[in-house]
N, C-alpha and C positions, 0 to 999 in steps of 0.2 A: 064763335069758337070757330065757324069758319074763314072769319077774314082773318085768325091768325095762322091759319094753316097754310095758306099762300097769300103771299102779299104782293102789291104793286108800287112803282116804284117811275121818276122820270127822270131821267138822266141829259137833258137836253132836248136831241129829239129821239130819244130810242126810251121807249117804255121796258121794264124789266117785271119781268112776275117769276116770281120765286120761292118752290117749294118749302115749305118751311117745319117738316117734321122730322127734325134730323134722327131724332132719338130711336125712330124706326127707320131709319136709313130710308126716308120719304115715300115707305111703303103706300100705294093708294089706298086708303080707308075711301067707305063710303061720303065720307063728309067730304075728303081731299077731292076726291072731285068733282063734287058739287062744285064746291069753292073753286077749284081749278078754270073749271069749262066757263064759269061768273067772270073770274080773273082776265083770262085770255078774252072772251067777248067786249068786256070793257075795254081792254087795250088794243084792239081793233079798232073800237071806237073814239077812242081819244084821238082830236083835234092836232094836239099837238104833237105828236110823234111819227114817224116814217114806218119804223123798224120795231119789233117784239124781241125783246130777249128772253130765252125761258131757261133758266137757272133752279140752283137748288141751294141749302144751307146743309156745313155737316159735310162728313166724308166721304156721302156716296148720293150722286144724281137723285137715283131710284131705283128701289129693289123688286119695281114688279108690285102687282096686288097684291095686296093686305089678304092674306090666307090663312089669317090664325084663324082657330073655331067661333064660329057667330052665326045667332038662328038663323038670317038669312040663306047663308049659304048650307045648311044643316035642311031648309026648309026646300031647298031647290033639288039635296038628292035625289038622283036617277028618275030627277021629271024637267025630260028635253025641252019641254016647251018652257017650263017656267028658266032654265038655263040660254032660254036663245032670249028669253026679256033681259033678262041682266047683260046679257054677253053684247046682248045690240047697245043697250045704256055705255060699256065698256066701248066700244068700237065708236061710236056717240062722242066724247070723248078724245079718243086718240087722233081724231079725224079732224081735230078743234083745227090745230096749227093747218091742217089742207087746206080749212076751209075759209079761211081768215085772208080779208085783202092785203094785208102788210104781211112782208115776207117774217121767217119766225126764227132767229137763229137756238139754236140747241148749246148749251155751256154745260161740257159734263164731265162729270170726275167722279172718280172712283164706280162702283156699283151702277150700272144702266143696263137693266135686266131684266125680264118679260114684258111686261106692260110696259113700264120704262121704257124701255128699247124700244118698240113699236113706237110707242109716243115721239122719240125722239127722230126716227125715221122718217116719221111725217113732215118733222121739220125743213124748212127750207132749206137748211144748210146746219151743220155741227163744227163746231170746235171740241176739241176732248182735249182732256189733262193727258200727260203721257201717265199714269196711274187709272186709269180708265179700262171696264171690265164691261163690254158686250157681250148678251147672247141672252136666250129664250131657252132656261132650264126646266121648263114647264111640263116637255114630255116626260119627263126622267117620273114625273108621279102622276101621267095618265090626262094630264092637259095642258092643252096648245093654244098658241094663238092671244085674244079671239081676231087679230088684225093681222092676215100673213102677207105681210108688204115685203119683207124680207127677200122674195125676190125680183122685184123688182128695183130692187135696192145693187145689191152683189149679184144676181143671175144663180138660174137653175139649181148648177151643179154644188155651191159654194152654202147655197141658201138649207138645202134638202142636207148636207152634213151638218150643217149649224141645229137645225129642226129636226131632223131624227136623233143626234147624239144630246144634245142640250150642252155642247160643250159651251167656255165662254171661248172668245178672243180678244187680246189686249188691244191698248187701241193703236200699236204701230201698223201689223194686221188689218185692225178694221180703215186704215188709212190706204193700205194696199188695195183693200176689196173697196174703194167707193164709200164704206160707207159713214165715214167721216172727212171732212174737209181738211184740217190744219188738227196736226197734233203740237201742243206747247207745253212747255215743265208748269208743273202744279200750282208752283207759287205763282206763275204767271198767268192763269190761267184767266180771273177776274179780269184784268189788267189789258190781256190779249182780245178777248171775247168785243171788250166794248169801245176798242179801237177799232177792230172790225167792223161792229155795230155800226159810230159814227161816223165812218168812211162811207156807207151804206147811204145812212141817211142823207148826205148829200147828193143824191140823187132826185130826182124829183121823184114825192108819192105817188105820183101818177104812171111816170114809167115803171115804177115800181111794180104796183098793183095791177097792171096791165101787164108788165112779161111775166109773172107771176099767174095772173089767168089764162095768159097762152098757156103759159109751159103744162098748166095742171089740164086746160081741157086736151091739148094732145094725150096726154099720158089717161085721162078720162075716157076719151075716143078710142084708142087703144084697146079699152077694157079693164082699168085699172080701178074703178069703183064697182063694176060686176064682181070683179076676180076677186073684190074684200068683204063681198056682199057674199058672194055664193061660199068660200071658206067660212063664214058665221054661220050659213045654214048647215054646215055639214059638219064645225067643229062640237056646236052645239049638242048633238049626241053623243059626241066623246067623253065630254062634262059629264052628263048624265051617264054612260054606262058606267059595268059593274067589273071592273078590272081587278088583276090577282093586286099587279104591286099597287094600284089605288084604293084599295079597300085595307091593306096593310098601312098604307102611308096615313090613311088618316085615322084606324084604328089606335096608331102611336102619335099622332098630332092632337088625338081627343085625350091619351091618358098621362105622356109623358110633355106634349106641348109641341108645337112647332119646331122649336132648335133640333128636337129630339130624333124628330123624325127628314128632317133636313138630315142630319147627322149616318141617323141610320142608310138613306138611298143613296148619298157623299160617297159612304165605305164601298159601297159596290162597286164603282166605277174608280176607284182609286189604285188598282191595280194597274 
């Protein structure tokens, strides 16, 4: 099952990792998370390639973590230590592109939200379709993060606005903010990403790996990794907290389904 949720292919010197849960907007389930980490590590080890593309099937790249009712989520309710353990595993996934030796290029269309947005920001470069939407809406139902990389990418003021309100931004705005490198028409996303990746793959793998490591080490010396881990430690208690909005959201989700809960909350921000 997991092998079908995430696929791997090679195009010349480019390894292509693809999220393949299109019917659920590639929402990150426990099974998809495990498969994605496995595939990314395999792509990093592949001696035939120098660059990795992370893409997704369907109309959206990733709608974030799958927050539908499930026994594991219910068991963690109001338990900060259990949430910390679970969110640590989420951060491990999101940090995988950052920790890989090879550069990772995210190729993004449609929804790129929550954990999917964080995952993309951990990639080295991002090519976005003009229909892409980026954001972290979790705060609207009392969840945040868990990997608060956004301030490092777009700056404190802009990150605070997006994280405090949960509003999405379109691809053009993401480009202006420095969240993505290029925006292309939706129909050209696949071809444009591969063209970009093939051009990068002309560089020696050693030079690419060394440059990535140097850039990352500089960010980590400035406190990047410590900030991510500190955010995780703080936010675990937020997931465990009993809030008015979070309690009502959970009640609607359990009785009427996730879609109903999301519509209930979205209606309050429609004015």
